C-alpha positions in Angstrom: 31.0 -11.7 34.2 27.8 -12.8 32.4 27.8 -15.7 30.0 26.0 -16.0 26.7 24.3 -19.4 26.8 21.6 -21.3 25.0 18.5 -22.5 26.7 19.5 -25.8 28.3 15.9 -27.1 28.0 16.1 -27.0 24.2 17.6 -30.4 23.4 15.8 -31.5 20.2 16.5 -30.3 16.7 12.9 -29.2 16.4 13.1 -27.3 19.6 16.3 -25.5 18.5 14.6 -24.8 15.2 11.6 -23.2 16.8 13.8 -21.2 19.3 15.9 -19.9 16.4 12.8 -19.0 14.3 11.2 -17.1 17.2 14.5 -15.2 17.7 14.3 -14.0 14.1 10.6 -13.0 14.2 9.4 -16.1 12.4 6.1 -17.5 13.8 6.0 -21.1 14.9 2.3 -21.1 15.6 -0.6 -19.1 14.1 -4.3 -18.7 14.7 -6.4 -19.0 11.5 -9.5 -17.2 10.5 -11.5 -20.0 12.1 -9.9 -19.3 15.5 -8.0 -22.6 15.5 -4.3 -22.4 16.5 -2.0 -24.3 14.2 1.7 -25.3 14.4 4.0 -24.4 11.6 5.7 -27.4 10.0 9.5 -27.6 10.5 10.0 -27.6 6.7 8.4 -24.2 6.4 10.6 -22.9 9.2 13.7 -24.2 7.5 12.7 -22.5 4.2 11.8 -19.2 5.8 15.0 -19.1 7.8 17.0 -19.8 4.7 15.3 -16.9 3.0 16.4 -14.7 5.9 20.0 -15.9 5.5 20.0 -17.9 8.7 21.8 -21.3 8.5 19.6 -24.0 10.0 20.2 -27.2 8.1 21.3 -29.4 11.0 21.6 -29.3 14.8 25.2 -27.9 14.7 24.0 -25.1 12.4 21.0 -24.5 14.6 23.3 -24.2 17.7 25.7 -21.9 16.0 23.0 -19.7 14.5 21.4 -19.3 17.9 24.7 -18.3 19.4 25.4 -15.8 16.6 21.9 -14.3 17.0 22.5 -13.7 20.7 26.0 -12.3 20.2 25.2 -10.1 17.1 24.2 -6.9 19.0 27.1 -7.2 21.3 29.5 -7.2 18.4 28.6 -3.7 17.2 29.1 -0.4 18.8 25.6 1.0 17.8 22.4 -0.7 16.6 21.6 -0.7 12.9 19.0 2.0 13.3 17.1 3.8 16.1 13.5 4.8 15.8 12.1 6.9 18.6 8.9 8.7 19.5 9.0 12.4 20.1 8.3 13.2 23.8 9.1 9.7 24.9 12.4 8.5 26.2 14.1 5.9 24.0 17.1 4.0 25.3 19.9 2.9 23.0 22.3 0.1 23.8 26.0 0.8 23.0 28.5 -2.0 23.2 32.2 -1.6 23.7 35.2 -3.3 25.4 35.1 -3.1 29.2 36.8 0.0 30.5 37.0 1.7 27.1 35.9 5.4 26.9 32.8 5.9 24.8 31.4 9.1 23.4 27.9 9.3 21.9 26.2 12.3 20.3 23.5 13.2 17.8 23.8 15.3 14.6 20.3 16.5 13.8 19.2 17.0 10.2 19.2 20.8 10.8 22.9 20.7 11.7 22.4 21.0 15.5 24.2 18.8 18.0 22.6 17.0 20.9 23.9 14.9 23.7 22.1 11.7 24.8 22.0 11.2 28.6 23.8 8.1 30.0 21.8 5.7 32.1 23.0 3.1 34.6 21.9 -0.4 33.8 23.9 -2.5 36.2 24.5 -5.1 33.5 27.5 -7.4 33.8 30.1 -7.4 31.0 30.0 -10.4 28.6 32.7 -12.3 26.9 32.3 -11.7 23.2 34.9 -13.5 21.0 37.4 -13.4 23.8 36.8 -9.7 24.6 35.1 -8.6 27.8 32.3 -6.3 26.5 30.2 -3.9 28.4 26.7 -2.6 27.5 26.1 1.0 28.1 22.7 2.7 27.8 22.0 6.2 26.5 18.7 8.0 26.4 17.6 10.0 23.3 16.5 13.5 24.3 12.7 13.6 24.5 12.6 17.1 22.9 14.6 16.1 19.8 12.7 17.4 16.8 10.9 15.2 14.4 13.0 14.0 11.5 15.9 12.0 10.2 19.0 12.5 12.3 22.3 10.7 12.8 23.5 9.0 16.0 27.3 8.8 16.3 29.6 7.1 18.7 33.3 6.7 19.3 35.0 4.0 21.4 38.7 4.2 21.7 39.0 5.8 18.2 36.7 3.3 16.6 33.8 5.3 15.1 30.2 4.2 14.3 27.1 5.9 13.1 23.5 4.9 12.5 20.2 6.5 11.4 18.1 8.0 14.2 14.5 8.7 13.2 12.2 10.7 15.6 8.6 10.1 14.8 5.3 11.7 16.0 3.5 10.2 19.0 0.3 10.6 17.0 -0.3 11.7 13.4 -1.8 15.2 13.7 -3.4 15.3 10.3 -5.8 12.5 11.1 -6.3 13.8 14.6 -7.6 17.0 13.0 -10.5 15.0 11.5 -11.9 14.1 15.0 -14.5 16.8 14.9 -15.3 16.6 11.1 -17.0 14.1 8.9 -16.4 13.9 5.2 -17.6 11.7 2.4 -15.6 10.9 -0.7 -15.7 8.8 -3.8 -13.6 5.6 -4.1 -12.8 4.8 -7.7 -10.5 2.7 -10.0 -9.1 5.5 -12.0 -8.3 3.4 -15.1 -12.0 2.5 -15.4 -13.2 6.1 -15.3 -13.1 7.4 -18.8 -14.1 10.6 -20.5 -14.7 11.6 -24.1 -11.0 12.8 -24.1 -9.5 9.6 -22.7 -7.4 7.2 -24.7 -9.5 4.2 -23.6 -8.2 4.3 -20.1 -8.9 6.8 -17.3 -5.9 9.2 -16.8 -4.6 12.0 -14.6 -6.7 14.6 -16.3 -9.8 12.5 -15.6 -8.6 12.3 -12.0 -8.5 16.1 -11.8 -12.0 16.3 -13.4 -13.5 13.6 -11.1 -12.1 15.4 -8.1 -13.6 18.6 -9.3 -17.0 17.1 -10.0 -17.2 15.3 -6.6 -15.6 18.2 -4.8 -18.3 20.6 -6.1 -20.9 18.1 -4.8 -19.5 18.3 -1.3 -16.9 15.4 -1.3 -13.9 15.9 1.0 -11.7 13.3 -0.7 -11.2 11.0 -3.6 -9.6 7.6 -3.1 -8.1 5.9 -6.1 -6.3 2.7 -6.9 -2.5 2.5 -6.7 -1.0 4.5 -9.5 2.4 2.7 -9.4 4.4 2.1 -12.5 4.3 -1.2 -14.4 6.5 -2.4 -17.2 8.0 0.4 -19.5 6.4 -1.0 -22.6 3.5 -3.4 -23.5 2.5 -6.0 -22.4 1.9 -4.5 -19.0 0.5 -6.0 -15.8 -3.2 -5.3 -15.4 -3.2 -5.4 -11.6 -2.4 -2.0 -10.0 -1.6 -4.1 -6.9 1.3 -5.9 -8.6 3.5 -3.1 -9.9 7.1 -3.0 -11.0 7.8 -0.3 -8.5 5.9 1.4 -5.6 8.0 4.5 -5.7 7.2 5.8 -9.2 4.1 6.3 -11.3 2.6 4.7 -14.4 2.9 6.8 -17.6 -0.1 5.0 -18.9 -2.1 7.6 -16.9 -0.6 10.6 -18.6 -2.8 12.9 -20.7 -0.6 13.6 -23.6 -2.4 16.7 -24.7 -1.8 18.3 -21.2 2.0 18.3 -21.5 3.1 21.8 -22.3 5.4 20.8 -25.2 2.4 19.2 -27.0 1.4 22.7 -28.0 4.7 23.2 -29.8 4.5 20.1 -32.0 4.9 20.7 -35.6 1.8 20.1 -37.8 2.8 16.5 -38.7 3.5 15.6 -35.1 0.3 17.1 -33.8 -1.7 15.3 -36.5 0.0 12.0 -35.5 -1.0 12.4 -31.9 -4.5 13.3 -32.8 -4.7 10.2 -35.0 -3.5 8.0 -32.2 -6.0 9.5 -29.8 -8.9 9.2 -32.3 -8.1 5.5 -32.9 -8.7 4.8 -29.2 -11.7 7.2 -28.8 -14.2 4.5 -29.6 -12.8 2.4 -26.7 -14.2 5.0 -24.3 -17.8 4.1 -25.0 -17.3 0.3 -24.9 -18.4 -1.9 -22.0 -15.9 -4.5 -23.1 -12.7 -5.3 -21.2 -10.1 -2.5 -20.9 -7.1 -2.9 -23.1 -4.1 -1.3 -21.4 -1.6 -2.5 -23.9 -3.2 -0.8 -26.9 -3.5 2.5 -25.0 0.0 2.3 -23.6 1.5 1.6 -27.0 -0.3 4.5 -28.6 0.6 6.9 -25.7 4.3 5.9 -25.8 4.4 6.7 -29.5 2.8 10.1 -28.9 5.0 10.7 -25.9 8.1 10.1 -27.9 7.1 12.9 -30.2 6.4 15.3 -27.4 9.6 14.4 -25.7 11.5 15.5 -28.8 10.2 19.0 -28.6 12.8 21.3 -27.1 11.9 22.7 -23.7 12.1 26.3 -22.8 14.6 27.5 -20.1 12.0 27.4 -17.3 10.7 24.0 -18.2 14.3 22.6 -18.7 15.3 23.9 -15.2 12.2 22.4 -13.7 13.0 19.0 -15.2 16.6 19.2 -14.0 15.5 20.1 -10.5 13.1 17.2 -10.4 15.8 14.7 -11.4 18.2 16.1 -8.9 15.6 15.9 -6.1 14.7 12.3 -6.9 18.3 11.3 -7.1 19.8 7.9 -7.5 16.4 6.2 -7.1 15.0 7.8 -10.2 18.2 7.1 -12.1 18.1 3.5 -11.3 14.5 3.2 -12.1 15.0 4.9 -15.5 18.0 2.5 -16.2 15.8 -0.5 -15.4 13.1 0.9 -17.8 15.7 1.3 -20.6 17.1 -2.2 -20.0 13.6 -3.7 -19.9 13.0 -2.2 -23.3 16.1 -3.9 -24.6 16.0 -7.2 -22.7 13.2 -9.7 -22.5 11.9 -10.5 -18.9 13.6 -14.0 -19.1 16.9 -12.8 -20.6 19.8 -14.3 -18.9 21.5 -10.9 -18.4 19.1 -10.2 -15.6 20.7 -12.9 -13.5 24.3 -12.3 -14.7 25.8 -9.1 -16.0 22.6 -6.9 -15.3 21.7 -8.5 -12.0 22.0 -5.1 -10.1 22.2 -1.4 -10.9 25.9 -1.2 -10.0 27.4 -4.0 -12.2 30.1 -3.0 -14.7 27.6 -3.9 -17.5 25.0 -1.6 -16.1 27.5 1.2 -15.6 28.4 0.9 -19.3 24.7 0.8 -20.3 24.1 4.1 -18.4 26.2 5.8 -21.1 24.9 3.8 -24.0 21.3 4.2 -23.1 21.5 7.8 -21.9 18.8 9.1 -24.1 16.3 6.3 -23.2 17.1 6.8 -19.5 16.4 10.5 -19.9 13.1 9.7 -21.6 12.0 7.6 -18.7 13.0 10.3 -16.2 11.0 12.8 -18.3 8.0 10.6 -18.1 8.1 10.6 -14.3 8.5 14.4 -14.3 5.3 14.6 -16.5 3.5 12.3 -14.1 4.6 14.4 -11.2 3.3 17.6 -12.8 -0.1 16.1 -13.7 -0.5 14.6 -10.2 0.3 18.0 -8.7 -2.4 19.6 -11.0 -4.9 16.9 -10.0 -4.4 17.6 -6.3 -4.6 21.3 -6.9 -7.9 20.8 -8.7 -9.3 18.8 -5.8 -8.4 21.4 -3.3 -9.7 24.2 -5.5 -13.0 22.3 -5.7 -13.4 22.5 -2.0 -12.0 19.2 -0.8 -10.5 19.3 2.7 -8.3 16.3 2.0 -8.1 15.9 -1.7 -6.8 12.9 -3.5 -5.9 9.8 -1.4 -3.4 7.5 -3.1 -3.3 3.8 -2.5 -0.1 1.9 -1.6 0.2 -1.7 -2.8 1.5 -4.4 -0.4 4.5 -5.2 -2.6 5.9 -5.5 -6.1 6.5 -7.9 -8.9 9.3 -10.4 -8.5 10.9 -9.4 -11.8 10.2 -5.6 -11.6 12.2 -2.5 -11.0 12.1 -2.5 -7.2 12.9 -6.2 -7.0 16.0 -5.4 -9.1 17.2 -2.2 -7.6 16.2 -3.0 -4.0 17.2 -6.6 -3.9 19.5 -5.9 -1.0 16.5 -5.2 1.3 14.1 -7.8 -0.1 14.0 -11.5 0.7 14.4 -14.1 -2.0 12.9 -17.6 -2.5 9.7 -16.5 -0.7 6.6 -14.6 -1.7 3.9 -12.8 0.2 0.3 -13.9 0.5 -2.5 -14.8 2.9 -3.4 -18.1 4.6 -6.8 -19.7 3.8 -9.7 -17.7 5.1 -13.5 -17.2 4.6 -12.8 -14.8 1.8 -10.5 -17.2 -0.2 -10.7 -20.7 1.2 -7.5 -21.9 -0.6 -5.3 -19.0 0.6 -3.6 -16.5 -1.6 -0.1 -16.1 -3.1 0.5 -12.6 -4.3 3.8 -13.4 -6.0 5.6 -10.5 -4.3 9.0 -10.5 -2.5 8.8 -9.2 1.0 11.0 -6.7 2.8 13.8 -8.4 4.6 13.3 -7.1 8.2 17.0 -7.2 9.2 18.4 -5.7 6.0 15.8 -3.0 5.8 16.7 -1.9 9.3 20.4 -2.1 8.4 19.7 0.3 5.5 18.1 2.8 7.9 14.7 2.2 6.2 15.9 4.5 3.3 14.0 2.7 0.6 10.8 2.6 2.6 11.1 6.3 3.4 11.8 7.3 -0.2 8.8 5.3 -1.5 6.5 7.0 1.0 7.8 10.5 0.1 7.2 10.0 -3.6 3.6 8.7 -3.1 2.8 11.4 -0.6 4.4 14.2 -2.7 1.1 15.4 -4.2 -1.4 13.6 -2.0 -3.9 14.6 0.6 -3.7 11.1 2.1 -2.5 7.6 1.6 -4.4 4.3 2.0 -2.0 1.5 3.0 -3.3 -1.8 1.5 -3.0 -4.6 4.1 -1.5 -2.4 6.7 -1.3 -5.5 8.9 1.8 -6.3 6.7 3.7 -3.6 8.6 3.2 -5.9 11.7 3.6 -9.3 10.1 3.5 -10.8 6.6 2.5 -14.3 5.5 5.7 -15.7 3.8 5.2 -18.6 1.4 8.4 -20.6 0.5 9.1 -21.0 -3.2 7.3 -24.1 -4.5 4.8 -24.2 -1.6 1.1 -23.6 -1.6 -0.4 -20.5 0.1 -1.5 -22.6 3.1 2.1 -23.8 3.7 3.5 -20.5 4.9 4.0 -18.7 8.2 4.0 -15.2 9.6 7.2 -13.2 9.7 7.1 -10.3 12.2 8.4 -6.8 11.5 9.4 -3.8 13.7 6.0 -2.2 13.5 7.1 0.6 15.8 9.6 1.7 13.2 7.4 1.1 10.1 4.3 2.8 11.5 6.4 5.6 13.0 8.1 6.4 9.8 4.8 6.3 7.9 3.3 8.8 10.4 6.4 11.0 10.2 6.4 11.2 6.4 2.6 11.7 6.3 2.8 14.5 8.8 5.5 16.2 6.9 3.4 15.9 3.7 0.3 17.2 5.5 -1.5 13.9 4.6 -3.8 11.6 6.4 -3.2 7.8 6.6 -5.8 5.1 6.2 -4.9 1.5 7.0 -6.8 -1.3 5.3 -6.9 -3.4 8.5 -9.3 -6.1 7.4 -8.7 -9.8 7.7 -7.0 -11.8 10.5 -5.1 -9.7 13.0 -4.1 -9.7 16.6 -6.6 -7.8 18.8 -4.1 -5.1 20.0 -3.2 -4.0 16.4 -6.2 -1.8 15.9 -5.7 -0.1 19.2 -2.0 0.5 18.4 -2.9 2.1 15.0 -5.5 4.3 16.7 -2.9 5.4 19.2 -0.6 6.5 16.4 -3.4 8.4 14.6 -3.7 5.9 11.7 -7.3 5.4 10.5 -8.7 2.0 10.0 -11.2 0.6 7.5 -14.7 -0.7 8.1 -16.7 -2.5 5.4 -20.4 -2.8 6.2 -20.7 -6.5 5.5 -17.6 -7.3 7.7 -18.7 -5.4 10.8 -20.1 -8.0 13.1 -19.4 -9.8 16.3 -20.5 -13.2 17.7 -24.1 -12.0 17.8 -24.2 -10.8 14.2 -23.9 -7.4 12.5 -23.1 -4.6 14.9 -25.1 -1.3 15.0 -23.4 1.7 13.2 -22.9 3.5 16.5 -20.3 0.9 17.5 -18.2 1.6 14.4 -14.9 3.4 14.9 -14.5 7.1 14.7 -10.9 6.9 13.4 -12.0 5.1 10.3 -12.9 5.1 6.6 -16.3 3.3 6.5 -17.9 2.1 3.3 -20.5 -0.4 2.1 -18.1 -1.8 -0.5 -14.6 -2.7 -1.4 -12.9 -3.5 -4.7 -12.5 -7.1 -3.7 -16.3 -7.6 -3.7 -18.8 -7.0 -6.5 -20.4 -3.6 -6.5 -23.3 -3.5 -4.0 -26.0 -4.2 -6.6 -24.0 -7.3 -7.7 -23.3 -8.3 -4.1 -27.0 -8.2 -3.2 -27.7 -10.4 -6.2 -25.1 -13.0 -5.0 -22.7 -12.4 -7.8 -19.7 -13.1 -5.5 -21.0 -16.6 -4.9 -21.7 -17.3 -8.5 -18.2 -16.1 -9.6 -16.4 -18.0 -6.9 -18.4 -21.2 -7.6 -17.6 -20.9 -11.4 -13.9 -20.6 -10.6 -13.8 -23.5 -8.2 -12.9 -21.4 -5.2 -15.5 -22.8 -2.8 -14.8 -25.5 -0.3 -18.5 -26.3 0.5 -21.5 -26.8 -1.7 -22.7 -23.8 -3.5 -26.2 -24.1 -2.0 -24.7 -23.7 1.5 -22.6 -20.8 0.3 -25.7 -19.0 -1.1 -27.7 -19.7 2.0 -25.0 -18.2 4.1 -24.6 -15.2 1.9 -28.4 -14.6 1.9 -28.5 -14.9 5.7 -25.6 -12.5 6.1 -27.3 -9.9 3.9 -30.7 -10.3 5.6 -29.1 -9.8 9.0 -27.7 -6.4 7.8 -30.8 -5.4 6.0 -32.9 -6.1 9.1 -30.8 -3.5 11.0 -31.3 -1.1 8.1 -35.1 -1.6 8.3 -35.1 -1.1 12.0 -33.7 2.4 11.4 -36.5 3.1 8.9 -34.1 3.6 6.0 -35.6 1.0 3.7 -39.0 1.9 2.1 -41.8 -0.7 2.4 -41.2 -2.0 -1.1 -37.9 -3.3 0.0 -39.3 -5.3 2.9 -39.1 -9.2 2.9 -41.3 -10.8 0.3 -41.5 -7.8 -2.0 -39.4 -7.3 -5.2 -36.4 -5.3 -4.0 -35.7 -1.8 -5.3 -31.9 -2.2 -5.8 -31.2 1.5 -6.0 -33.2 2.2 -2.9 -31.5 -0.6 -1.1 -28.0 0.6 -2.0 -28.8 4.1 -0.9 -30.3 2.9 2.4 -27.1 0.9 3.1 -25.0 4.1 2.6 -27.4 6.1 4.8 -27.0 3.4 7.4 -23.2 3.7 7.4 -23.6 7.5 7.7 -25.0 6.8 11.2 -21.6 5.6 12.3 -19.3 8.1 14.0 -16.6 7.4 11.4 -14.8 10.6 10.2 -14.7 9.4 6.6 -17.4 7.7 4.5 -16.4 6.1 1.3 -18.9 6.1 -1.6 -18.0 3.6 -4.3 -18.4 5.2 -7.8 -19.5 1.8 -9.1 -22.4 1.9 -6.7 -23.4 5.4 -7.8 -23.8 4.3 -11.4 -25.3 0.8 -10.8 -22.4 -1.4 -11.9 -22.7 -5.1 -11.0 -19.5 -6.6 -12.3 -16.7 -7.6 -10.0 -13.5 -5.6 -10.5 -11.2 -8.2 -8.8 -11.6 -11.7 -7.5 -8.7 -12.3 -5.0 -6.6 -15.4 -5.5 -7.2 -15.7 -9.3 -5.0 -15.1 -12.3 -5.9 -13.3 -15.6 -6.4 -16.7 -17.1 -9.2 -17.4 -14.6 -10.9 -13.9 -14.5 -10.2 -10.5 -16.1 -9.3 -8.8 -12.9 -8.8 -5.0 -13.1 -10.2 -4.7 -16.6 -13.8 -3.8 -16.0 -14.7 -0.3 -17.3 -17.2 1.9 -15.4 -20.7 1.1 -16.7 -24.2 0.9 -15.5 -27.4 -0.9 -16.5 -27.7 1.4 -19.6 -24.1 1.0 -20.8 -20.8 2.9 -20.3 -20.7 5.8 -18.0 -18.4 8.6 -19.0 -17.0 11.3 -16.7 -18.6 14.0 -19.0 -22.1 12.9 -18.1 -21.5 12.0 -14.4 -22.7 15.3 -12.9 -26.2 14.6 -14.5 -26.2 10.9 -14.0 -29.5 10.1 -12.0 -28.0 7.4 -9.9 -24.9 9.4 -9.0 -27.0 12.5 -8.2 -29.4 10.5 -6.0 -26.7 8.7 -4.0 -24.7 11.8 -3.5 -27.8 13.6 -2.3 -28.6 10.8 0.1 -25.1 10.6 1.6 -24.9 14.4 1.9 -28.2 14.6 3.7 -27.4 11.6 6.0 -24.0 13.1 7.0 -25.5 16.6 7.6 -25.5 17.4 11.3 -28.8 16.5 12.9 -30.3 14.8 9.8 -33.2 12.7 10.8 -34.4 9.4 9.2 -37.3 11.3 7.6 -34.8 13.7 5.9 -32.7 10.9 4.6 -35.8 9.1 3.2 -36.9 12.3 1.6 -33.6 12.7 -0.1 -33.9 9.2 -1.5 
């Protein structure tokens, strides 16, 4: 008989603490952006373990928690969840009293039954709570189809079940891009307005932008996260700090494109037209975007359209949508209705309305039935307009179409934090340690997934979120995909530098991502910038997940690397939304902004010198390839447009399957869309409209915009098979 025992060498409280932390996937050491390895303070470990629900206040609790951690899997017949790869044997540990007969079988999602094969482990039984317990091993069939199945077991009449997910070895949609190269626009949709917008870019603008760029040869269009914010003004400006990641923001609805708008009575139609006209002047302003005014006007108009009776076909479509989205949509709509009624700091949120299933909330489902139905209807309208946008993209010739962006997390007082509290961790937030990009670290004010509880739930919330985002998408970009491996947890009340990494089951999270993308026929791009362990990118490539390369960040110890060394499985671009547009970056706007906000930790002169040296190192490589005209050589006044186009032509020399072209670079914008690590009081993040040197740029005029036309021509020529340097220069 084997015995469960602690490590006898661990005698100090600090040693026990670190052993316990490691057992729960909490990092006790980390290597910073500067390569220096740092030890995590005991206080941080105590706080993070508390957030995980692991008692660790004193040596006795540490000893007991360690023992409980070791015994936990032995106390259950089946594990919480099993995630397997198709074509690869996955072993499952089944625990039951010694000598007890155990049956194990699989019910596949198609109704078929499968038998796992037993394997001999030779393990000795263990005394668990006075019961001699044996560990048996069963192998999941390698030919089990992809999908969400159920693993069942019976031991002496005691049944158990858990979710069994079979994921692809490699995502086939991205593998199909191996022999093809596409370029596409990257854009912040809210900033891209047309003469028909209500001051904010919308889903109809999305369809038109896809059509315009698709007709010019683009294979995809990557936009910011379209997740829902608050149900009424004021709303959060950041698309990366949503109320939910599963549902969409009605702010983006084009009211006039909803079928029932055509059946408004004259007074209702006149009112909608009046509201639209009031916001029309905002489309041609270069001032900051005003989401609140637009959203207030749209909600007033949408209330009128909602009141129009739907015909039988439309009514059936709405009913089917609600049924398909199920409890998740119902709970989100309830939260929206409650959020219209209760202020964010109302005490009800922490008492009677603390969860969707409280008696108070059950009562409110009846009392607020019409408001709940309105918010379900808004999501149905979003779904229809997103479907139309993706259809427009494909009709315009795009191979991929619209690529949605998935934010890292959600607001601490939003819908997901409320309805999914059972699988989120409290008293901590997600962020990033200090790095070269933000030398004070970042706190994103988002609650992280709780690794253990998420697994216990069978990853249902994660799966449902992915399905909704992928429903009408040609692809998904996962912001900070490194967070599916580890996240920087910051205890409440601590600074960004006082956190530690918490590790996740990346095999499960990446596998489920690949499964849902493959079923949706979508590609996956991971934003894998920043500090990461070396093997991570290799793992993502093995699973068919594309990475991200930004020109300015592609370097090694010797400086910028040549484009031929970039990755093939990659979205490569000159720019990212966390930097100024390229024209602004070349002018050093990022240093000026960070210096004005007090974000630098060394003299501004040193920062400018370093930025200039970094740029010159890249531009020297571009000149070596003959992509910069003589006027852009050192000592001459730079031709900004020519330099920007040369940089894109340079990235087109990389083997990367996808080349992103920032819309802001095409029109000559210089203003920064987002400065990481700042609040709205410091900088107007996510409120910069699309504009160029000559003023606002509307979607209506984009096809004839000289900067857009020139950059698109340059990129298209550079990507054309066999294009020479002379051809690229001629296109410029």
